[in-house]
PAZAPA-4460 file (N, C-alpha, C; in steps of 0.05 Angstrom, whole numbers, plus 32768, in hexadecimal, padded with zeros to 4 digits):
% residues 158
    n_x    n_y    n_z   ca_x   ca_y   ca_z    c_x    c_y    c_z   seq   type   mol
   8EA5   8FD5   8180   8E93   8FBF   817F   8E91   8FAF   8198     1      M     A
   8EA8   8FA9   81A2   8EAA   8F96   81BA   8E9F   8FA7   81D2     2      F     A
   8EA3   8FBF   81D4   8E98   8FD2   81EA   8E7A   8FD4   81E6     3      L     A
   8E73   8FDB   81CF   8E54   8FDB   81CF   8E46   8FC2   81D5     4      S     A
   8E50   8FAB   81D0   8E45   8F8E   81D6   8E41   8F8E   81F7     5      F     A
   8E57   8F96   8202   8E59   8F96   8221   8E45   8FAA   822C     6      W     A
   8E44   8FC1   8220   8E31   8FD6   822A   8E13   8FCC   8224     7      L     A
   8E0F   8FBF   820F   8DF5   8FB5   8209   8DED   8F9F   821B     8      S     A
   8E00   8F89   8224   8DF9   8F77   8234   8DF5   8F80   8251     9      A     A
   8E05   8F96   825A   8E01   8FA0   8274   8DE7   8FB0   8276    10      L     A
   8DDF   8FBF   825F   8DC4   8FCB   825F   8DAE   8FB4   8261    11      F     A
   8DAF   8FA0   8253   8D9C   8F88   8255   8D9A   8F7D   8272    12      D     A
   8DB2   8F78   827F   8DB2   8F6F   829C   8DA5   8F81   82AD    13      I     A
   8DAF   8F9C   82AB   8DA1   8FB1   82BB   8D84   8FB3   82B6    14      L     A
   8D79   8FB2   829F   8D5E   8FB1   8297   8D51   8F9A   82A4    15      L     A
   8D5B   8F81   82A5   8D4E   8F6B   82B0   8D4E   8F6B   82CE    16      V     A
   8D62   8F79   82DA   8D64   8F7D   82F8   8D4E   8F93   82FE    17      L     A
   8D4D   8FA4   82F1   8D36   8FBB   82F4   8D19   8FAB   82F3    18      L     A
   8D15   8F9D   82DF   8CFA   8F8F   82E0   8CF6   8F7B   82F6    19      V     A
   8D0A   8F6D   82FD   8D0A   8F5F   8315   8D04   8F6D   832D    20      V     A
   8D12   8F82   8331   8D0E   8F94   834B   8CF0   8F9D   834A    21      I     A
   8CE7   8FA5   8333   8CCA   8FB3   8330   8CB9   8F9D   8337    22      I     A
   8CBE   8F82   832A   8CAA   8F6C   8331   8CAA   8F65   8353    23      L     A
   8CC2   8F67   835E   8CC2   8F61   8379   8CB5   8F7A   838B    24      I     A
   8CB5   8F93   8382   8CA8   8FA7   838E   8C8C   8FA4   838C    25      A     A
   8C80   8F9D   8376   8C63   8F9A   836F   8C5B   8F81   8382    26      I     A
   8C69   8F6A   8380   8C64   8F55   838E   8C62   8F5B   83AC    27      G     A
   8C73   8F69   83B6   8C73   8F73   83D1   8C5B   8F80   83DB    28      S     A
   8C55   8F92   83C9   8C3C   8FA3   83CD   8C24   8F92   83D3    29      I     A
   8C20   8F7D   83C0   8C0A   8F6C   83C2   8C0C   8F59   83DA    30      F     A
   8C22   8F51   83E1   8C27   8F3F   83F6   8C1F   8F4D   8410    31      L     A
   8C2A   8F66   8414   8C26   8F75   8429   8C0A   8F7C   842D    32      I     A
   8BFB   8F81   8419   8BDE   8F88   841C   8BCC   8F72   8423    33      R     A
   8BD8   8F5B   8418   8BC9   8F3F   8421   8BCB   8F3C   843E    34      D     A
   8BE5   8F3F   8449   8BE9   8F38   8463   8BDA   8F4C   8475    35      L     A
   8BD7   8F66   8470   8BCA   8F7A   847B   8BAD   8F75   847E    36      K     A
   8BA3   8F6F   8466   8B85   8F65   8463   8B80   8F4D   8476    37      A     A
   8B90   8F3B   8477   8B8B   8F24   8489   8B8B   8F2B   84A5    38      D     A
   8BA3   8F3B   84AC   8BA2   8F46   84C7   8B8A   8F54   84D1    39      F     A
   8B7F   8F65   84BB   8B67   8F73   84C5   8B4E   8F63   84CB    40      K     A
   8B4B   8F4C   84BA   8B39   8F39   84BD   8B38   8F2C   84D9    41      K     A
   8B4F   8F23   84E1   8B57   8F17   84FB   8B51   8F2B   850E    42      V     A
   8B58   8F44   850F   8B56   8F57   8522   8B3A   8F5C   8528    43      Y     A
   8B2B   8F5F   8511   8B0A   8F64   8510   8AFE   8F4E   8520    44      R     A
   8B05   8F36   851B   8AF9   8F1D   8525   8B01   8F1D   8543    45      M     A
   8B18   8F21   8549   8B22   8F22   8566   8B11   8F35   8576    46      R     A
   8B0E   8F4C   856A   8B01   8F66   8579   8ADF   8F5A   857B    47      S     A
   8AD5   8F50   8569   8AB9   8F46   8569   8AB5   8F32   857E    48      K     A
   8ACA   8F1E   8581   8ACB   8F09   8594   8ACD   8F14   85AE    49      F     A
   8ADF   8F27   85B3   8ADF   8F31   85CF   8AC7   8F42   85D6    50      H     A
   8ABB   8F4C   85C5   8AA0   8F5A   85CC   8A8C   8F45   85D2    51      I     A
   8A89   8F30   85C3   8A78   8F1C   85CC   8A7E   8F0D   85E6    52      E     A
   8A96   8F0B   85EE   8A9F   8F01   8607   8A97   8F12   861E    53      M     A
   8A9B   8F2E   8618   8A91   8F40   862D   8A76   8F3E   8632    54      R     A
   8A68   8F3E   8619   8A45   8F3B   861B   8A3F   8F24   862C    55      K     A
   8A48   8F10   8624   8A3F   8EF6   8633   8A46   8EF4   864F    56      I     A
   8A5F   8F00   8656   8A67   8EFF   8675   8A53   8F13   8682    57      V     A
   8A4C   8F2A   8675   8A3C   8F3D   8682   8A1D   8F33   8683    58      N     A
   8A14   8F25   8672   89FB   8F1B   8671   89F8   8F05   8688    59      L     A
   8A09   8EF4   8688   8A09   8EDB   869B   8A0B   8EE8   86B7    60      I     A
   8A20   8EF9   86BA   8A25   8F01   86D5   8A12   8F15   86E0    61      Y     A
   8A03   8F25   86D0   89EC   8F37   86D8   89D4   8F25   86E0    62      N     A
   89D3   8F11   86D6   89BC   8EFF   86DA   89BD   8EE9   86F2    63      I     A
   89D5   8EDD   86EF   89D8   8EC9   8700   89F1   8ECB   8714    64      Y     A
   8A04   8EDF   870F   8A19   8EE7   8722   8A28   8ECA   8728    65      S     A
   8A32   8EBD   8715   8A44   8EA4   871D   8A5E   8EAF   8727    66      P     A
   8A6C   8EA2   873B   8A84   8EAC   8746   8A9C   8EA6   8734    67      E     A
   8A9A   8E96   8720   8AB0   8E90   870D   8AB4   8EA4   86F9    68      I     A
   8A9A   8EB5   86F5   8A9E   8EC9   86E2   8AA4   8EE5   86ED    69      L     A
   8AA5   8EE4   8709   8AA4   8EFF   8718   8AC3   8F0F   8711    70      E     A
   8ADA   8EFF   8711   8AF3   8F0B   870B   8AF3   8F17   86EF    71      P     A
   8AE2   8F0F   86DC   8AE3   8F19   86C1   8AD1   8F2F   86BB    72      F     A
   8AC1   8F3A   86D0   8AAD   8F4F   86CE   8AB9   8F6C   86CC    73      T     A
   8ACD   8F6D   86D6   8AD9   8F86   86D8   8AF3   8F89   86CA    74      K     A
   8AFC   8F79   86B6   8B13   8F7B   86A8   8B0E   8F81   868C    75      V     A
   8B21   8F89   867C   8B1E   8F8E   8660   8B27   8F75   8654    76      I     A
   8B14   8F65   8647   8B17   8F4A   863F   8B2E   8F49   8627    77      I     A
   8B30   8F5F   8617   8B44   8F5E   8601   8B5D   8F60   860B    78      K     A
   8B63   8F6C   8623   8B7C   8F6D   862F   8B88   8F56   863F    79      N     A
   8B73   8F45   8642   8B7D   8F2D   8651   8B8E   8F1A   8640    80      L     A
   8BA2   8F0C   864F   8BB3   8EF9   8640   8BA3   8EE2   8634    81      P     A
   8BAE   8ED6   8620   8B9F   8EBF   8612   8B96   8EA7   8626    82      H     A
   8BA5   8EA4   8639   8BA0   8E8C   864C   8B88   8E92   865F    83      E     A
   8B88   8EAF   8665   8B71   8EB6   8678   8B58   8EB7   8666    84      E     A
   8B59   8EBC   864D   8B42   8EBE   863B   8B39   8EA2   8638    85      K     A
   8B49   8E8C   8638   8B41   8E71   8637   8B34   8E66   864F    86      K     A
   8B3D   8E70   8664   8B31   8E6D   8681   8B14   8E7A   867E    87      I     A
   8B12   8E91   8677   8AFA   8E9D   8674   8AE8   8E8D   8664    88      L     A
   8AEE   8E85   864B   8ADD   8E76   863D   8AD6   8E5B   8645    89      L     A
   8AE5   8E4D   8657   8ADE   8E37   8663   8ACC   8E3D   8678    90      R     A
   8ACD   8E52   8689   8ABB   8E5A   869D   8AA1   8E60   8692    91      N     A
   8A9E   8E6E   8679   8A88   8E75   866B   8A78   8E58   8665    92      I     A
   8A88   8E47   865A   8A7A   8E2E   8652   8A71   8E1F   8669    93      D     A
   8A7F   8E1E   8681   8A75   8E13   8698   8A5B   8E1E   86A1    94      T     A
   8A5A   8E37   86A1   8A40   8E47   86AC   8A2B   8E44   8696    95      V     A
   8A33   8E41   867E   8A1D   8E3F   8669   8A0E   8E21   8669    96      Y     A
   8A20   8E0F   8671   8A16   8DF4   866F   8A03   8DEF   8688    97      A     A
   8A04   8DFF   869E   89F1   8E02   86B6   89D6   8E0E   86B0    98      D     A
   89D5   8E22   869A   89BE   8E2C   8696   89A6   8E1C   868B    99      L     A
   8991   8E28   8694   8977   8E1A   868D   896F   8E1E   866F   100      D     A
   8970   8E0C   865F   896A   8E12   8643   894C   8E19   863D   101      L     A
   893B   8E11   864F   8920   8E16   8648   8916   8E33   8655   102      E     A
   8928   8E3E   8665   8920   8E57   866E   8920   8E6B   8658   103      N     A
   890B   8E7C   8653   890B   8E91   863F   891C   8EA8   8646   104      S     A
   8923   8EAA   8660   8932   8EC4   8667   894F   8EBF   865E   105      D     A
   8957   8EA6   865B   8972   8EA0   864F   8975   8EA3   8631   106      N     A
   8960   8EA8   8626   8961   8EA6   8606   8977   8EB8   85FB   107      K     A
   897A   8ED1   8605   898E   8EE3   85FC   89AA   8EDB   8603   108      Y     A
   89AC   8ECA   8617   89C8   8EC0   861F   89CE   8EAA   860E   109      I     A
   89BA   8E9B   8608   89C0   8E86   85F3   89C5   8E90   85DA   110      F     A
   89BB   8EA3   85D0   89BC   8EB0   85B7   89DD   8EBD   85B5   111      E     A
   89E1   8EC9   85CB   89FB   8ED7   85CF   8A12   8EC2   85D1   112      T     A
   8A0D   8EAB   85DF   8A20   8E96   85E2   8A28   8E88   85C6   113      Y     A
   8A10   8E82   85B6   8A13   8E76   859C   8A22   8E8A   8588   114      E     A
   8A1B   8EA3   858A   8A2B   8EB6   857A   8A49   8EB9   8580   115      N     A
   8A4F   8EB7   8599   8A68   8EB6   85A4   8A7A   8EA0   8597   116      M     A
   8A6B   8E87   8598   8A79   8E70   8590   8A7D   8E6F   8573   117      Q     A
   8A69   8E7D   8562   8A6A   8E7F   8547   8A83   8E91   8540   118      K     A
   8A84   8EA8   854C   8A9A   8EBA   854B   8AB4   8EAD   8551   119      I     A
   8AB6   8E9D   8567   8ACE   8E90   856F   8ADA   8E7E   855A   120      R     A
   8AC9   8E6E   854F   8ACF   8E5D   8539   8AD8   8E6B   8521   121      R     A
   8ACC   8E81   851C   8AD2   8E91   8503   8AF1   8E9E   8507   122      K     A
   8AF2   8EA9   8520   8B0A   8EB3   8529   8B23   8EA0   8525   123      R     A
   8B1E   8E8A   8533   8B33   8E75   8530   8B39   8E6D   8512   124      D     A
   8B25   8E6D   8504   8B2C   8E67   84E7   8B39   8E7A   84DA   125      A     A
   8B36   8E95   84DF   8B44   8EAA   84D5   8B61   8EAB   84DD   126      F     A
   8B64   8EA7   84F6   8B7E   8EA4   8504   8B8F   8E8E   84F7   127      I     A
   8B81   8E76   84F5   8B8F   8E5E   84EA   8B9A   8E65   84CF   128      L     A
   8B8A   8E73   84BA   8B94   8E79   84A1   8BA9   8E8F   84A4   129      V     A
   8BA6   8EA2   84B8   8BBC   8EB7   84BA   8BD4   8EAD   84C2   130      Y     A
   8BD2   8E99   84D9   8BED   8E8D   84E3   8BF9   8E7C   84CD   131      N     A
   8BE9   8E6F   84BF   8BFA   8E5F   84AA   8C07   8E70   8493   132      Q     A
   8BFB   8E86   848C   8C06   8E99   8478   8C1F   8EA6   8485   133      K     A
   8C1F   8EA8   849E   8C39   8EB4   84AB   8C4D   8EA1   84A9   134      L     A
   8C4A   8E87   84A4   8C5F   8E71   84A4   8C65   8E6E   8488   135      D     A
   8C5B   8E78   8474   8C60   8E71   8458   8C72   8E87   844C   136      I     A
   8C88   8E7F   843C   8C9B   8E92   842E   8C88   8EA0   841C   137      F     A
   8C8D   8EB6   8415   8C96   8ED1   8419   8C88   8EDF   8430   138      P     A
   8C6D   8ED5   8436   8C60   8EE6   844B   8C71   8EE4   8465   139      F     A
   8C7D   8ED0   846C   8C8C   8ED2   8488   8CA1   8EE6   8487   140      N     A
   8CAC   8EEE   846F   8CC1   8F01   846F   8CB3   8F1B   8473   141      L     A
   8C9C   8F22   8468   8C91   8F3D   846B   8C84   8F3D   8489   142      Y     A
   8C7B   8F27   8492   8C6F   8F25   84AC   8C83   8F2E   84C3   143      A     A
   8C9E   8F24   84BE   8CB4   8F2C   84CF   8CB9   8F48   84CF   144      K     A
   8CBC   8F51   84B6   8CC1   8F6F   84AE   8CA9   8F7F   84BE   145      I     A
   8C91   8F77   84B8   8C7C   8F87   84C5   8C75   8F82   84E2   146      M     A
   8C84   8F70   84EF   8C83   8F66   850A   8C67   8F5B   8511   147      K     A
   8C5B   8F4C   84FF   8C42   8F3E   8502   8C47   8F25   8514   148      M     A
   8C37   8F1D   8528   8C38   8F0B   8537   8C21   8EF6   8533   149      N     A
   8C26   8EDC   8539   8C10   8ECA   8538   8BFD   8ECE   854E   150      K     A
   8BE5   8EC2   8549   8BD1   8EC5   8561   8BCA   8EAA   8569   151      Y     A
   8BC2   8EA6   8583   8BBA   8E8C   858E   8B9E   8E85   8588   152      E     A
   8B98   8E6C   8588   8B7D   8E63   8581   8B6F   8E5A   859C   153      L     A
   8B55   8E5E   859C   8B45   8E53   85B3   8B3B   8E35   85AF   154      Y     A
   8B39   8E2D   8597   8B2F   8E10   858E   8B4A   8E00   8596   155      T     A
   8B45   8DEA   85A9   8B58   8DDA   85AF   8B5B   8DC4   859B   156      D     A
   8B75   8DBC   8596   8B7B   8DA7   8583   8B7B   8D8E   858E   157      N     A
   8B65   8D84   859A   8B63   8D6B   85A6   8B59   8D56   8591   158      E     A
***
């Protein structure tokens, strides 16, 4: 009788442990899927942003050939370090500020610039959410295991 009580208790404990392990495994699957989905969103937005940066650099340089954009005409923008991309954005803003708004030849440049700014804001919003998620427990554990890194923002916190 005493032995059957301990065996029953041991069986109950093992059953509870099995249920907890199954719940942790299922939760892990959902957490990893969520992290991967956010990473894909950020990656897509970063790619779109790099494409828009390349388009605006090519458009402005092919029409006006400003010297401050010349170093960025023959490089792969997505491979540039973050600080150089920030310099490129400042250079684009400087050249854009000097363009004639009334000139109809600049219409496509204006549209591309506005699209780039819209994508930059969207990209930074996605990255902000993604980075915050990487700081929150249990996501931070899975992010370390999956070797996910935080991304830097282009929007200044001034």
